[in-house]
N, CA, C and O atoms as CSV, one atom per row, in Angstrom:
chain,resi,resn,atom,element,x,y,z
A,1,MET,N,N,-6.933,1.083,-12.346
A,1,MET,CA,C,-5.590,0.559,-12.453
A,1,MET,C,C,-5.398,-0.455,-11.336
A,1,MET,O,O,-5.779,-0.211,-10.191
A,2,THR,N,N,-4.818,-1.571,-11.671
A,2,THR,CA,C,-4.521,-2.574,-10.654
A,2,THR,C,C,-3.092,-2.371,-10.139
A,2,THR,O,O,-2.311,-1.616,-10.718
A,3,LYS,N,N,-2.778,-3.043,-9.069
A,3,LYS,CA,C,-1.429,-2.950,-8.495
A,3,LYS,C,C,-0.385,-3.453,-9.500
A,3,LYS,O,O,0.712,-2.901,-9.585
A,4,ASP,N,N,-0.724,-4.491,-10.253
A,4,ASP,CA,C,0.200,-5.019,-11.264
A,4,ASP,C,C,0.443,-3.998,-12.377
A,4,ASP,O,O,1.572,-3.854,-12.846
A,5,GLN,N,N,-0.599,-3.295,-12.799
A,5,GLN,CA,C,-0.443,-2.268,-13.826
A,5,GLN,C,C,0.456,-1.142,-13.323
A,5,GLN,O,O,1.290,-0.628,-14.068
A,6,ALA,N,N,0.285,-0.766,-12.070
A,6,ALA,CA,C,1.131,0.280,-11.481
A,6,ALA,C,C,2.589,-0.177,-11.445
A,6,ALA,O,O,3.493,0.611,-11.725
A,7,ALA,N,N,2.818,-1.432,-11.104
A,7,ALA,CA,C,4.180,-1.965,-11.053
A,7,ALA,C,C,4.817,-1.941,-12.448
A,7,ALA,O,O,6.007,-1.653,-12.576
A,8,GLU,N,N,4.035,-2.242,-13.492
A,8,GLU,CA,C,4.554,-2.188,-14.862
A,8,GLU,C,C,4.942,-0.761,-15.234
A,8,GLU,O,O,5.990,-0.542,-15.842
A,9,LEU,N,N,4.100,0.213,-14.870
A,9,LEU,CA,C,4.425,1.616,-15.142
A,9,LEU,C,C,5.695,2.034,-14.424
A,9,LEU,O,O,6.535,2.732,-14.993
A,10,GLN,N,N,5.840,1.605,-13.163
A,10,GLN,CA,C,7.026,1.949,-12.389
A,10,GLN,C,C,8.281,1.399,-13.060
A,10,GLN,O,O,9.296,2.091,-13.137
A,11,ALA,N,N,8.219,0.164,-13.544
A,11,ALA,CA,C,9.373,-0.449,-14.199
A,11,ALA,C,C,9.741,0.326,-15.466
A,11,ALA,O,O,10.918,0.597,-15.703
A,12,LYS,N,N,8.753,0.681,-16.275
A,12,LYS,CA,C,9.017,1.450,-17.492
A,12,LYS,C,C,9.603,2.815,-17.162
A,12,LYS,O,O,10.523,3.278,-17.835
A,13,TRP,N,N,9.071,3.460,-16.124
A,13,TRP,CA,C,9.532,4.785,-15.721
A,13,TRP,C,C,11.005,4.729,-15.308
A,13,TRP,O,O,11.795,5.592,-15.691
A,14,HIS,N,N,11.369,3.708,-14.524
A,14,HIS,CA,C,12.752,3.600,-14.047
A,14,HIS,C,C,13.718,3.249,-15.180
A,14,HIS,O,O,14.896,3.599,-15.107
A,15,GLN,N,N,13.246,2.569,-16.219
A,15,GLN,CA,C,14.102,2.254,-17.358
A,15,GLN,C,C,14.492,3.507,-18.123
A,15,GLN,O,O,15.533,3.542,-18.778
A,16,GLN,N,N,13.652,4.543,-18.039
A,16,GLN,CA,C,13.914,5.784,-18.751
A,16,GLN,C,C,14.926,6.664,-18.030
A,16,GLN,O,O,15.315,7.706,-18.557
A,17,GLY,N,N,15.350,6.278,-16.860
A,17,GLY,CA,C,16.315,7.054,-16.096
A,17,GLY,C,C,15.643,7.822,-14.976
A,17,GLY,O,O,14.434,7.717,-14.771
A,18,ASP,N,N,16.435,8.590,-14.257
A,18,ASP,CA,C,15.904,9.366,-13.139
A,18,ASP,C,C,15.202,10.610,-13.653
A,18,ASP,O,O,15.827,11.488,-14.248
A,19,HIS,N,N,13.915,10.678,-13.423
A,19,HIS,CA,C,13.102,11.833,-13.784
A,19,HIS,C,C,12.296,12.223,-12.549
A,19,HIS,O,O,12.075,11.418,-11.644
A,20,TYR,N,N,11.877,13.444,-12.542
A,20,TYR,CA,C,10.966,13.898,-11.501
A,20,TYR,C,C,9.553,13.858,-12.077
A,20,TYR,O,O,9.326,14.344,-13.185
A,21,CYS,N,N,8.618,13.295,-11.351
A,21,CYS,CA,C,7.229,13.233,-11.801
A,21,CYS,C,C,6.371,14.038,-10.828
A,21,CYS,O,O,6.482,13.875,-9.613
A,22,GLU,N,N,5.533,14.891,-11.357
A,22,GLU,CA,C,4.664,15.721,-10.524
A,22,GLU,C,C,3.356,15.022,-10.160
A,22,GLU,O,O,2.556,15.573,-9.405
A,23,HIS,N,N,3.130,13.831,-10.678
A,23,HIS,CA,C,1.926,13.041,-10.379
A,23,HIS,C,C,0.658,13.851,-10.651
A,23,HIS,O,O,-0.222,13.955,-9.796
A,24,LEU,N,N,0.580,14.420,-11.848
A,24,LEU,CA,C,-0.546,15.283,-12.196
A,24,LEU,C,C,-1.826,14.504,-12.468
A,24,LEU,O,O,-2.922,15.024,-12.256
A,25,LYS,N,N,-1.703,13.273,-12.933
A,25,LYS,CA,C,-2.883,12.451,-13.204
A,25,LYS,C,C,-2.789,11.176,-12.388
A,25,LYS,O,O,-1.827,10.419,-12.518
A,26,VAL,N,N,-3.778,10.938,-11.554
A,26,VAL,CA,C,-3.790,9.747,-10.713
A,26,VAL,C,C,-5.081,8.965,-10.947
A,26,VAL,O,O,-6.083,9.503,-11.418
A,27,GLU,N,N,-5.024,7.696,-10.608
A,27,GLU,CA,C,-6.184,6.825,-10.737
A,27,GLU,C,C,-6.271,5.970,-9.482
A,27,GLU,O,O,-5.253,5.557,-8.928
A,28,VAL,N,N,-7.487,5.711,-9.043
A,28,VAL,CA,C,-7.703,4.881,-7.863
A,28,VAL,C,C,-7.474,3.424,-8.234
A,28,VAL,O,O,-7.908,2.966,-9.291
A,29,GLU,N,N,-6.796,2.709,-7.363
A,29,GLU,CA,C,-6.522,1.293,-7.580
A,29,GLU,C,C,-7.803,0.481,-7.424
A,29,GLU,O,O,-8.659,0.790,-6.595
A,30,CYS,N,N,-7.913,-0.556,-8.237
A,30,CYS,CA,C,-9.009,-1.498,-8.063
A,30,CYS,C,C,-8.422,-2.903,-8.009
A,30,CYS,O,O,-7.387,-3.184,-8.612
A,31,SER,N,N,-9.096,-3.769,-7.282
A,31,SER,CA,C,-8.644,-5.151,-7.168
A,31,SER,C,C,-8.941,-5.869,-8.473
A,31,SER,O,O,-9.566,-5.304,-9.371
A,32,ASN,N,N,-8.495,-7.109,-8.577
A,32,ASN,CA,C,-8.771,-7.901,-9.771
A,32,ASN,C,C,-10.266,-8.160,-9.935
A,32,ASN,O,O,-10.722,-8.482,-11.032
A,33,ASP,N,N,-11.029,-8.021,-8.854
A,33,ASP,CA,C,-12.479,-8.199,-8.895
A,33,ASP,C,C,-13.201,-6.902,-9.258
A,33,ASP,O,O,-14.426,-6.890,-9.377
A,34,GLY,N,N,-12.449,-5.807,-9.436
A,34,GLY,CA,C,-13.044,-4.520,-9.791
A,34,GLY,C,C,-13.447,-3.666,-8.603
A,34,GLY,O,O,-14.060,-2.613,-8.782
A,35,GLU,N,N,-13.114,-4.098,-7.393
A,35,GLU,CA,C,-13.422,-3.331,-6.184
A,35,GLU,C,C,-12.379,-2.235,-5.985
A,35,GLU,O,O,-11.182,-2.490,-6.118
A,36,LEU,N,N,-12.821,-1.019,-5.668
A,36,LEU,CA,C,-11.894,0.077,-5.386
A,36,LEU,C,C,-11.224,-0.160,-4.047
A,36,LEU,O,O,-11.882,-0.525,-3.073
A,37,THR,N,N,-9.900,0.048,-3.996
A,37,THR,CA,C,-9.147,-0.193,-2.764
A,37,THR,C,C,-8.924,1.069,-1.956
A,37,THR,O,O,-8.655,0.996,-0.757
A,38,GLY,N,N,-9.033,2.239,-2.599
A,38,GLY,CA,C,-8.767,3.493,-1.914
A,38,GLY,C,C,-7.349,3.990,-2.119
A,38,GLY,O,O,-7.043,5.131,-1.772
A,39,ASN,N,N,-6.469,3.156,-2.677
A,39,ASN,CA,C,-5.110,3.576,-3.001
A,39,ASN,C,C,-5.129,4.259,-4.359
A,39,ASN,O,O,-5.956,3.932,-5.210
A,40,SER,N,N,-4.222,5.205,-4.567
A,40,SER,CA,C,-4.139,5.901,-5.851
A,40,SER,C,C,-2.726,5.786,-6.407
A,40,SER,O,O,-1.748,5.754,-5.660
A,41,TYR,N,N,-2.638,5.723,-7.747
A,41,TYR,CA,C,-1.357,5.616,-8.425
A,41,TYR,C,C,-1.265,6.649,-9.537
A,41,TYR,O,O,-2.264,6.967,-10.184
A,42,CYS,N,N,-0.068,7.169,-9.756
A,42,CYS,CA,C,0.192,8.114,-10.834
A,42,CYS,C,C,0.116,7.384,-12.165
A,42,CYS,O,O,0.678,6.300,-12.320
A,43,LEU,N,N,-0.584,7.984,-13.129
A,43,LEU,CA,C,-0.722,7.375,-14.458
A,43,LEU,C,C,0.542,7.505,-15.294
A,43,LEU,O,O,0.705,6.785,-16.279
A,44,ALA,N,N,1.434,8.408,-14.921
A,44,ALA,CA,C,2.678,8.596,-15.683
A,44,ALA,C,C,3.776,7.651,-15.225
A,44,ALA,O,O,4.415,6.989,-16.043
A,45,CYS,N,N,3.996,7.587,-13.905
A,45,CYS,CA,C,5.134,6.818,-13.392
A,45,CYS,C,C,4.747,5.603,-12.560
A,45,CYS,O,O,5.606,4.777,-12.250
A,46,GLY,N,N,3.469,5.473,-12.190
A,46,GLY,CA,C,3.011,4.320,-11.429
A,46,GLY,C,C,3.244,4.391,-9.934
A,46,GLY,O,O,2.967,3.425,-9.223
A,47,ALA,N,N,3.745,5.510,-9.443
A,47,ALA,CA,C,4.025,5.646,-8.007
A,47,ALA,C,C,2.729,5.749,-7.204
A,47,ALA,O,O,1.740,6.317,-7.667
A,48,ALA,N,N,2.753,5.192,-5.996
A,48,ALA,CA,C,1.623,5.340,-5.085
A,48,ALA,C,C,1.552,6.804,-4.660
A,48,ALA,O,O,2.570,7.417,-4.338
A,49,VAL,N,N,0.341,7.355,-4.664
A,49,VAL,CA,C,0.141,8.765,-4.374
A,49,VAL,C,C,-0.934,8.889,-3.296
A,49,VAL,O,O,-1.947,8.190,-3.340
A,50,ALA,N,N,-0.712,9.773,-2.337
A,50,ALA,CA,C,-1.720,10.015,-1.303
A,50,ALA,C,C,-2.945,10.632,-1.941
A,50,ALA,O,O,-2.841,11.571,-2.729
A,51,SER,N,N,-4.101,10.103,-1.599
A,51,SER,CA,C,-5.329,10.625,-2.209
A,51,SER,C,C,-6.065,11.554,-1.284
A,51,SER,O,O,-7.119,12.078,-1.647
């Protein structure tokens, strides 16, 4: 998942209203070149998650 993809998920999540997300599924961020950055994002809401 790229940072832009995470931002899109966050926007969609916020449009649905205030929900609580448990961040059960996360993915490591990769740059546009495909390099892993070490940051992780929730696949449901797009929030940055400590890995």
